[in-house]
N, C-alpha and C positions, 0 to 999 in steps of 0.2 A: 504493500500500500504506500509506504513512504517513497519507494522508488517511483511510483506513478505520480505522486504529488510533486516530486522533484522534477520529473520529466515535463509535466504540465507547466510548472513554475518557470522552467527554463525556456519553454516555448513562448510563454507570455512575455518574458523579458526580451527575447529576441524579436518578437512581433512589434513591440513598442520601444524601439531602440532609443528614440529621442527622450522619452520620459524616464526610461531606465537609466540613461546616462545622467540626466539631471539629478535623479534620486541618488544614484551611487556616488557621483562626484561630489554633490553637496554634502552628503552624510560623511563621506570619507574625509573631506576637507575639515569638517567640524570635529570628527574623531581624532584626526592627526593633530589639530591645534590643541584640543583638550589634552591629548597625550603628552605633548611637549610641555604644556603648562603644568600638568600634574607632575612630570619629572622634575621640573623646576621647584615646585612647592615641596615635594618630598625631599629634595636636596637641601632646601633651606631649613626644613624641620629636623634634619638629621645631624645638625652641628653638635659636636662634642659628645655624641652618644657612643662613640667607639671606645672611649676610656672605660676601663673596668670601674665599677662602683660610681659611675657618673652621677647616679641618682643621690649619692651621699656627699657629693662635693658641692660646696657653696663658696661664693665670693663675698667678702665684706665690702659693702658700699657705705659711703659717708655723705650725709646731707647736712650742709652747714649754712646758717644765716649769720653773718656778722659784718659790721661796718657797711651796711647798706647793700651788700651783695649776697645773692643766693648761689650756692655751689652744690652741684650734684656730682660727686666724685666716685670714680671706680677704684680709688686708692684709700689706704688707711695709714696710721702712724707706724713707725718701725717697731715699737715694742708690743703692739697689740697681739700679733699672731702667737708668739711664744708665751705671752702672759695668759692668753686663753688656754693654750695647751697645758700650762702649769696649773692653772686654777680649776679647770673643768675636765673631769675624767670622761665626759661624754665625747670628747674630741680625740680621735685616733691619731691624726697628724695634721700639721699645718705647713704651708710653704709661702714664701714671699717672692715676688718678682719686682725688680727695679730697673726701669728702662735706662739704658746708657746711651741711647740715640744711635746715630750712624757713626761708624768707626772705619778707619783705614786699617786694613789687615793684610799681613803677608807672612809667609814662612820666615822663620828667623834667619835662614840662610839665603833668602832672596832679596832683591832690591826693589822690585816692582810691587806696589801696594794695589789691593783691590778694595772696592767700596762695599762694606757690609751695612745695609740700611738699618736693620733692627738688631741690636745687641742688647742682651738683658743680663743683669746679675740675678742669680737664683740661689736659694738655700739648698743645702745638701739633701733636704727632704723632698726635692722636686719629684723624683721618680717614685717616691713612696706614695705620693698623692696622685700623680698622673702616671697611669700604667703604660708608659711609652716603652716599647722594646729597646733594649740596649744591644747594639751589635758588637760593641767592644767596651770593656771596662765593667766595674762593679757599680750597680745602681745605687747602693747605699753610701759609697765613699767617694764616688767620682767628683763630687763638688765640695768635698769636705775641706781640703787644704787651700790656703791662699794661692792665688795665681794659677788656679786650675781652670780648664775650659772643656766643656763638652760640646761637640759640634754635630751637626746633622750628617747623614750619609751623603747628601748632596754637597755640603761644604767640604767633607773629607775628600771627595773626588776633585772638587774645585781647587783646593789648596795643595793636596798631596798626591792626587792621581790614584788614590787607593782608599779602601775602607778600613784599613788597620794602621792608622798613623799614631798609635799609642806611644806616649813618651816623647813625641816630637814637639817642637815649639812653634808658637805663633807670636808674632810681634803685633801688638795692638797700639795704634796711633803713634807708631815709631818710638815709643818710649817704655813700654811695659811688655815683658815676655811672659806668656802663659803656656803651661804645659798641657798637652792634650791628654786627658785622663778618661775620656769616654767618647764613643760615637753612638748617637741615638738614631733610631729610625726617623725619617722625616715625619714631622707632625702632619696629620691628615689635612687635606684642603678643607674638609668640613669641620673646622675647629676655629674658635675665636683667636687661637694662638698660632694660626697657620703660617705666619711669616717669621716665627721664631726659629732661627737656625743655629744660633750660637749662644750658649749659656756660660757666663763667667761666675766663678764661685763668689757667693755673697760675702765671704770673709775677706775678699780682696778690697772691699770698700768700707771706710769708717762710718759711712752714713747709716749702715745697718745697726750700729750700736750706739746711736746718739741718745736713745731714750727720750726722744722728742715727741711727747704726746700731742702736741699741737701742729706738727708738721706732717702732712699727708702726702706720701710719695711712693708707697709700696702697694702693688696689687697683692692682696692677701686672700689665700684660699684655705678653706677648712675641709678636712675629711672627717665626717662624723662616724661614730660607731654605729653598728646595726641597731635599728629600732628607735633612733633618736629623732624627735620631731623638731625640725629646724625652726619652725614658727614659735614653738614654746621656748626654744633656747634663746631666741632674740631678747627675751625679757632680761637675760643676764647682762646685756650691754649696759643697762642702767646701773648695775653694780660696778661695772668697769668704769663708767663715767664718774661715779661717786668716789670710788676707791683710788683711782689713778689720775684721770683727766682733771678732776677738780683741783688737785694739788698744782698741776701745771697752770691752770687758769688763775689760781690764787697768786702764784709767783709772777706770772706775766702781767696780769691786769690789776692785781690787788683787790679782786672781787671774787665772790663765791659763785659757784655754778648756779645757784638759785637766783642770785642777782642778775646774772647774764640772761637767764631765761625770762625773768620778770621784765627785762627791757625789750623783749621781743626777739632776741637772738636764740639760736639753738644749735646743738650738735647731736645728730642722731645716726646710729649705726644700724644697718639692716643687712640681711642675708639674701643673696640672689642665687638661685639654683644654677649650676654650671650650664645646664642644657637650655636655660632661658637667656643667657648672656647675648648670644648672636642676634636674636630677634627682638629682645625686649630692653636692651640697654644702649643708651646713647649718651654716656656720661663723659665728663672730662677725664683724661688719662686712661682711656681704653687701650688694651693691648693692641687691638686692630680696629679699623673701621668696621662697624657691625652692619648687619642687615636691618630690616624694618618689618615688623609684623604686619603693619598696615599694608605693605606691598604684597605680602603673602596672602592676606585676605582679599586684596583687590584682584590678584591673579587667580585665586581660587574661584572668586565670583565670575571673573571673565571666562574661566574654563567651563564653569557650569552654564553660563550664558551661551557660549559657543555650541556646547553640546545640545542645549535646549533648542537653539535656533535650528541646528541641523536636524534634530529629531522632529521638530514642528514642521520644518520644510518637507521632510520625508513623509510625515503623516498627512500633511496637506495635499501633496501630490497623489499619494495613495488613495486618499478619500475622494479626490476629484476624479481620478481615472476609474475608480471602482464602479461608478454609476454606469459607465459604458458596458459593463459586464453583466448588467441585470438580466438580459435575455439569456446569456450563458447560464446564469443561475436558474432561470426559469426552466430551461431545457433539462438541465441536470436534475432538478427536483421532479420534473415530469417523468423522467426516466428512472426515478426511484432513489436518487441520492438523499442520504440523511443530512439533516442540518449540521450535525457534528462533523460529517465528512467535508462539507463545504467550508465550515469554519477552519478545519485543519488545512484545507487547500490554501485558503487565503493567508493563514498564518505562516505556512511553509514558504510561500512566495516571499512574504515580507521578511522572514528570518533569513532566507537564502540571499536576498538582496542586501540585507544588513551585514552578512558575513563577507559578501563580495566587497562591501564598503570598508569593513574592518581590515581586510587584506591589503587593499589599496592604501588605507590610512597608515598602516604599519610601515609600508614602503615609503610613503611620503614623509612620515616622521623621522625614519632612519636617515633618509637622504638630507632632510632639513636640519638634523641635529647639529652638525658642525656650524652652520650659519646661525642657529639659535644660540649655541654656546658663545659664539663671538659677540652676538647682540647682547646677551645677558651677562657676559664676562664670567662664564661658568666652565666647569670641566665635567659636565654630565655625560655619563655613558649609558648606552642602551642595556637594560637589565635582561639580557638574553637568557641567562641561566636561572633566572628567578621564576619558579613555577607559579608563585602567587601572582606575579605580574601577568602571566599568560591566562591564568584562571580568571582574573578580574576582567581582562579584555574580552574573553569569550563570553562571560556572564553579561557584560555590558552590551555586547553586540546582540545577544539573545534577548535581553530585556527590551532594547530599542526595537528590535524586529517585532516582538510580540505587541508592544505598546502601539507601534505604528500600524500594524495590521489588524488590531483588535476592533477598531470602529468599523471599517469596511466589512470585516469578516462577520461580525454579529449583525450589522445593519442589513447587508445584502442577503445574508442567509435566511433572514426572517420574511423575505418577500413571498407572496403567494404566487405560484407559477402561472395560474390562469390569468390573473390580472396583468402580470408582466408581459406575457405573450400576446395579450389582446391590447397592449398599450393603454390600459385603463388605470395605471398607477403612475403617480408623479415621482419620477426617479430622483429629482433634485429637491428633496424635501427640505422643510425649514431647518430641521435639525442639522443636516450636513452643511447647509449654507451658513448657518450661524456659527457652527464649529470652525469652518474654514476662515470665516471673517475674524473670529476671535484669535485664531492661530496667527493670521497675518498681522493683527494688531500686536500680539505678543512679540513676534519677531522684530517689528520695527520699534517697539518700546525699548527693547534691548539695544537696537542699533542707534537710536537717538541718544540713549544714555552713554554709549561708548563714544559717539561723535562729540558730545558735550565734554566728556571726561578728557578726551584727547586734546580738544581745543583749550581747556582750562590749564592742563599740564604744560602745554607748549607756551601758552601766554605767560604763565608763571616763570618758566625758564627764560623767556625773552625779557621779562621784567628783571630777573636776576642779572642777566647779561648787560642790560642797559641802565640799570639804576645807578645814580651817582653815589659813589661809596665814600666820598670825602678824601680819596687819594686817587692817584692815577696808576692803574695797573698795567697800562699798555707800554710796550717798548722797554720793559724792565728785564734785564738780563741778570740772573742770579748765579754766581759762581760759588759752588758749595765747598765745604771743607777748607776754609781759608787757613785753618791752623796748620795745614800741611806746608804752608809757606814759612813756618816758624817766625823769625823776626823780620821777614821781608813783606809782611802784609801791607804795610803803609807804602813801601816802595812799589809793590805790584799795583796798588790802587792808583798811584801817581803816574806810573808808566802807561796804564790803560787809559787814564784821563787824557793823555796826549793824542789818542786816536781821534781822527776827525769826526767820527760818528758818535762819540761819547760826550754827553752833556754834563753829567754829574755822577758822583759815586758815594757810597756809604758802606761802612763795615759794621755789621751787626749780626746777632743771633736771633733777632726778633723781627718778624715781618707781618704785615696785616693780612695774614691768612690764618685759619683756625689751628694750624700746626704749632703756633708760638703761644706759650702761656706760662706765666709764673706769678703766683699770687703772694702779696705781702700785705701786712697790716701796718697802717700809719696812724699817728695821733698828732693833734695840734700840740706844739711845744707847751709844756706846763699843764696839759690837760689829759694825762694818761688815765682816763676812766673808760671802762668798757663800753659805755654808751656814747663815747666821743670817737671811738676808733672807726677807721674806714679801711675796708678791704679793697685793694685794687691791684691790677697787674702792674709790674714794674719791669720796664724794658731798658736794657743797657744799649745805648746808641752812641754815635759819634756826632761831631759838629755838623755833619752834612746830611743827617737823617731826614730832618724836616724838609729841607730843600729838595733832596732826591725823591722823596715820596710825594712831594708837592702837596703837603698838608697846609691847611689854612690856619692862621693864628686868629683867635678870638680876642686876645688881650695879651699884653706884655710882649715878650720876644722869645725867639728860639735861642739855642746855644750859640755862643759866639766866642771865637778864640781871643778876641780883644778883651774878654772879661775873665781873668784868672779865677775869680770867685765862682764861676760856673761849675767848678769841680764839685761843689756842694749845692748846686742849683738843681731844680726839678721843674719839669714842664708837665702839667696835668691836662686832662681833657675836660670838656664842659660837664660831662657826667660826674666826674670826680668833684669838680667845683660845686655842683649841685648837692652832692651828698655831704660835703664839708659844710655847706650852708653859707659859703662866702659869696657876697655880691661882687667883691673885687678881691680875688685871692692873691693877686700879685704882691709880693713882698711879705706875705704871711709865711710862718715857719711851721714845718711838720717834721716828725722824726719817725724812724723805723729801725728795724734790726737787720743786719746783714747775714745772720746765721740762725739756724733752727734752735740752737741752744740759748738764744736771746742774750748774748754776751757782747755783741758788737753793735752798739747804738750809733746811728748817724743822724745828724740834724741837717735838714734840707731847707732851702729858701725857694719858694715858688717864684720863678722868674717869668713864666708865661702860661697861657691857657690856649691849647690847640682846639680847634673846632672838632666836634665829634666825627669820627670816621668808623666805618665798619671793619673792625679787626677780627671779628668772629663771623660765623655763619649768619645769614639773614633769618635763620630760625630763632635767633636770640636778639634781645634788645641790647643796645650799646651799653656796656658797663664802664666802670671807672678804670682809668688807665693813667700811668705816669711814665715819663721818660727821664732817665738819668744819664749823665756822662760816665762811660765806663769802657775800658779797653776790652774789645770783643774780637773773636777770630772765628765766628761761625760761618758767615757768608760775606762775600763782597757783592754789592748790588750796583749795577750800572744802568743809568737811564740813557737810552740811545736817542738820537735825533730823528730817527725814522728812515735812515738810509738803508744800505744793503746789509741786512741783519746777518745772513750767513757769512759774509766777508768779515764783519766785525767779530763774530764768534771765532772764526778761524784765526784772526789776529790776536784775540785774547788768549786763545789756546796756545799759540806760539809763544807768547810771553810767559804763560804758566809753565810750559815745558822747559823754558829757559831758566826760570827762577825756582822751579820745584821739580827737578828731574826725578823720575821714578814714581811720582805721585799721580794718581788718576785725575784727569780733568773731568769734573762733573758739573753740568750746568742745567738750568731750566729757565723758563720764562714765567713771570708772575701771573700773567693771564691764564696760563696753563694750570698753575697751582690753584687758581681761583675756580677754574672749570672742574678740577678734580674733586672739589668739595661737593659739587652737585652732580657728580657722575651717576649716582644711583637714580636721581630724578631724570637725568638724560636717558638712562637706560630704560626707565619705566616709560618715559614718553615714547621712545622708539618701539618698545614692545607693545605698548598700548595702541599706537597708531597701526601697527602691523596687524594685530588681531581685530581691531575695529574694522579695518579694511576687509579682512577675511569674513567677519560677521556680516558685513554689508553685502559682500559677494554671495554668500550663502543665501541671504534673504532675497537677493535679486534673482538668484537661480530659481527659487521657489515662486517668486512673483512672475518671472518669465514663463515658467511652466503653467501657472494658473491663468495668466493672460492668454496663453496659447490655447489652453483648454476652453476658456470662456469664449474666445473668438470662434473656435471650432464648433462649440455647442450652439452658438447664435448665428451660424453661417446663413441659414435661410432667412432669419430676421433681418440680417444686414442686407441680403439681396433684395428683400421686399422694400426696405427703407430706401435703397438706392434707386430702385425702379420708381418709387414715389417722389424722388427728387432730393433725397438727403445727400449732402456733400461729404467729401472725405473728412473735413474738419468736424462735421456733425457726428460722423461715425466714430472718429477717434475720441471725441469728447464723451460720447455715450459709453464707450468701453472703458475709458480711463477714470471717469468720475467716481465709480464705485470703489476703486482702489485708493484714489486720493482721499476719499472720506475716511477710509481706514487708517491711512498714514497720518492724517490730521488728528484722529482720535489717539493714535500712538504718541504723537508729539505732546498732546495735552496730558497724557498719563506719565510719559517718560521724563518730561522736563522737571517736575517737582522732585522726583526721585533723584535725578542727576544733580539738582541743586543741593539737596541734603548731603549726598555723598561727597561732592567736591568741596562744599563748605567745610565739612569735617576734615578733609585732606589739607585744605589751605590753613586751617587753624594751627597746624604744626609749624607754620612760619610766623615769626613776629612781624615780618614785612612781606606783604603779598598783594596780589591784584584783587580788585573787587569783582564779585560776580555780577556782571551787567546783563540786563534783559536781552540786549542785542546778541549776546553769545548764544542764548537759547533759541532766539529767532533765526540766527544764521544756521544753527544745527538743524532746526526744523526745516528751513528752506532747502538745505542740502539734501535732507532725507526725501523731501517732495520731488526735487529735481531728479535724484537718482531713481526714484520710483517711476516718475514720468518717462524718463529715458528707457527704463526697462520695459514698461507696459506699452509705450507708444510704438515700439518696433512691431509687435504683434498686431496692435490696433491698426496701424497704417497698412500693414500687409493685408489684413482682413478687409479694410475699407477700399483698397485698390483692386480687390478681386472682382472679376467679371460676374455680375449678378446672374447671367444666363447659366453659368456653370452650377450655381447653387440652387436654381429654381427649375432646371430642366426636368428634374425627376418628379416635380409636383404635378 
């Protein structure tokens, strides 16, 4: 029986090639898109789950309000980790990471350095918390001794050409030798620590033993024992604050913890599950730039939408075409076919078509995966060996086939054969017409929402690119690792300044991109009370920083070599002046400390106020900032005049190689840095517009098929109207207006939903575009135009047909 069902199903698919193609291609396109997005979502949700006991590992976060600033930190004080381990038996082990930034690294016996972007100090307990396989060395002692280093398998091959460089030496920043005591397997790409390739022993830095309860610099992780509830454990942080932190506050501010809280300030420690970090954490001092759970939700919804549009399209065409088979049903029933057999026949055809679509979808997704990986900046692989993957695909195809074929199967199989064969039954009943209309509206509701979403995302990205930031990011060449020049930094700057295309230059470790940050607390001189403190960033700059960045002064002046007293001068921004409460802060004195131990006090005189500029992401409001004169060797920044940039870079590189032989020349442009901050939004925009276009294409395939079916069904009516004098325009309008009504209803339904969703997305930015009415009107107009172009092809074709051909049989 099944063989007979399949044979008849195959004949029907071949008989109606056009509609079979529309059905199979539309559904396969939707399934392929849904499959790619599902692989993306699964990849995002899998971060850090490869570590053993991942469900028992938590990171300590700190939320601080002090001095007019709110800070959400992914770091904690240096003594917190091992204090918790000592005081609470619920904790099995702890580990701290301390970022050491980018470093120049080479073998001790080599002369050429390589750039290592992310180097971290780590406690010897690192491999007891994170179950990363060790290829060489002992996991318990590899990071125990000072000047020990554990490198990844990739770095072992990069520096030594082998995976067993045990006992060999690496020179870090041309001044410290570290001995390789271990080689670890590369940290998986699906980890928030994915870019960590080099771990230096924490005992190599004195910062790890400063006992500074007020200085937050260490990513701190806790491995709980079995059965411990982390939420319940968080209550113990209040004890830590009272027992340890309060003493530091008393010595620093002369106030109690209670007084600090009464003034509206606070310090709160919380625990974040390791597996939540990638998608739920966007704090200061993250180990890596993380993902965003919002985008996972968005893409999951888009995947559901695409699959829904494809299924609706499939069902719509199946329902429309099924009416033409009413006489077939009548004959079959007259010859004795049971209703159950007819239902089975229709469902078999639908499921067969669905499996054809699934096969094509798998091929499409497999071929498109490299392009999708490039678009999404991922390394997703096709899970060919995963049986669950195939089982879910087969079940999905089966469910889609059954759902799509259920309405025509049960609707047509209920016809009475006598009425059908005598043409006394209305085959296009209200039920099927209403159903198809509802499905068309549903399709275009989704399409309108995706069009609006795409437009809003791109408008926000354009706003980010064109917004006045308070500094000029264009034509700014940044030469990294200026410390490799040793004592020739100033000479290098002066030599490059002689190039004809260079306008100005500055040496600094701090730039107006979110990668630069250092927070310090200042007080007005003579007013060291906790309610008078101001927390702001402190950037070490040179005399040319303000000029090179083209910052604008709101009052006072910038640093000037003509004033020796500027060595203790400070320039603040308008936000800092507002927090201090000074109408005219120039000439006022403030003081702060140069060290976490609070032993090196420095008094500063405010010499100028710079206008607010965006030194962080546009997701955040502009905070308090200060500039001080201090010798720095992080980067040398050159403002070019707009001439031949590649030639200028080549000239700068030649001077670098002359003054720093053997040191890698690394450079970047500031506008690229700025773009990188919003790379995730750019990827979202590109993915969004791709799948929005696919959803519209699928919807148009269905609309094209329905318009062809409508024109075919009304052929004789069109012939009569033409004989009675109807023009081509009249016929096109007649056939199109029904669909346009449905699109307008879809616009009215989809626009409010799109407004709600995009308003929520924009709320993540402190600075964003407004949702204007014309954006929704433009999206609606685009949907109408697309629908008209789709429908009009069949309408015009039907209207131009010779009426004699359609009426000669009457």
